C-alpha positions in Angstrom: 0.0 -0.1 0.0 1.4 3.4 -0.9 1.8 5.9 1.8 -0.5 8.9 1.8 1.4 12.1 2.7 -0.5 15.3 4.0 0.7 18.3 2.0 0.5 20.7 4.7 2.6 18.5 7.2 4.9 17.4 4.4 5.7 21.1 3.4 6.3 21.8 7.2 8.9 18.9 7.3 10.9 20.6 4.4 11.0 23.9 6.2 11.9 22.2 9.5 14.9 20.4 7.7 16.3 23.4 6.3 15.7 25.4 9.5 17.6 22.7 11.6 20.5 22.6 9.0 20.8 26.5 8.8 20.9 26.8 12.6 22.9 23.6 13.7 24.6 22.5 10.5 23.3 18.8 10.8 21.7 18.3 7.4 18.4 17.0 6.7 16.5 14.6 9.1 18.0 11.3 9.2 14.7 9.6 9.9 11.1 11.0 9.8 7.5 9.7 10.2 5.2 12.3 8.7 1.4 11.9 9.6 -1.6 14.5 9.7 -2.0 14.8 13.3 1.5 14.6 14.6 4.9 13.9 12.8 8.5 13.5 14.1 12.1 14.2 12.6 15.5 12.9 14.0 18.5 14.9 13.5 22.1 13.8 14.2 23.4 16.1 16.9 26.0 15.6 19.7 23.9 17.2 22.6 20.4 18.1 23.2 18.9 21.4 22.3 18.2 23.9 25.1 14.6 25.2 25.6 15.5 28.5 23.9 17.0 26.7 21.0 13.8 24.7 20.4 11.8 27.9 20.7 14.1 29.4 18.2 13.7 26.5 15.7 9.8 26.9 16.2 9.9 30.7 15.7 11.9 30.4 12.7 9.7 27.8 10.9 6.9 29.9 11.7 8.4 33.0 10.1 8.8 31.0 6.9 5.3 29.9 6.9 3.9 33.3 7.5 6.1 34.7 4.6 3.7 32.9 2.5 6.6 31.6 0.1 5.4 30.0 -3.2 6.2 26.3 -3.3 7.3 25.1 -6.8 8.7 22.1 -8.4 11.0 21.5 -11.4 12.4 18.4 -12.9 16.1 17.8 -13.7 18.0 14.8 -14.6 19.2 12.2 -12.1 22.7 12.9 -12.8 22.2 16.6 -12.4 20.1 16.0 -9.2 22.9 13.6 -7.8 25.5 16.3 -8.2 23.5 19.0 -6.2 21.4 16.7 -3.8 21.5 13.6 -1.7 19.4 11.2 -3.4 19.8 8.3 -0.8 16.0 8.6 0.5 14.5 8.5 -2.9 12.7 5.3 -3.8 14.5 3.2 -6.4 11.9 3.7 -9.0 12.0 7.5 -8.9 13.1 7.4 -12.5 15.6 9.5 -14.4 13.7 12.7 -14.1 14.0 13.9 -10.4 11.4 16.3 -9.1 12.9 19.2 -7.1 10.6 21.0 -4.7 11.5 24.5 -3.9 10.0 26.6 -1.1 10.7 30.1 -2.1 14.4 30.8 -1.7 14.5 29.0 1.6 14.5 25.4 0.6 15.1 22.9 -2.3 15.3 19.2 -2.2 14.3 15.9 -4.1 10.8 14.9 -3.1 8.1 12.7 -4.6 5.4 13.9 -2.1 2.5 16.3 -2.4 3.0 20.1 -1.1 0.9 23.2 -0.4 0.9 25.8 -3.3 2.4 28.4 -0.7 3.6 28.2 2.9 0.9 30.5 4.2 -1.6 27.2 3.8 0.4 25.3 6.3 -0.9 26.8 9.4 1.0 27.3 12.7 4.0 25.1 13.3 4.1 23.7 17.0 6.9 21.6 18.5 5.1 19.0 20.8 8.0 17.5 22.2 11.5 16.8 22.0 14.0 14.2 23.0 17.6 13.1 22.9 19.3 9.7 22.8 22.6 8.4 21.6 23.4 11.3 19.5 19.9 11.6 17.9 17.7 14.7 18.7 14.0 13.9 17.9 11.5 16.7 17.4 7.8 15.9 17.5 5.5 18.6 15.8 1.9 19.2 14.9 0.1 21.9 13.0 -2.7 24.3 13.9 -4.9 25.8 11.1 
């Protein structure tokens, strides 16, 4: 059975990934579970984040959402995409034309999932809880309309 993605939550995940990498230089999530009601992303970090750092991430994600950035897609060859992006998480049957999802000038990455047309459709991003274990920092989040 093919997994169904919620466009709002999936778009929020992209913004969260870029925000975490911009602030903590940790790259995109190493594991994620994206659901309509609540989602989680794991990041390789050498320490847990402080409460203020968690709130900083939440604020920055919400700033991008409120900026109402356009979400666009383009297709490039697999060879070209491989030079610019990590393709490890794409399914093997993604084909030779790779879809790149761009969120304004904030984020771009290969993706097969559905997205909103603009970040203003996402709603408010809320970090529900965080955890840290064995070098992995987990963020659980939800959205409010």
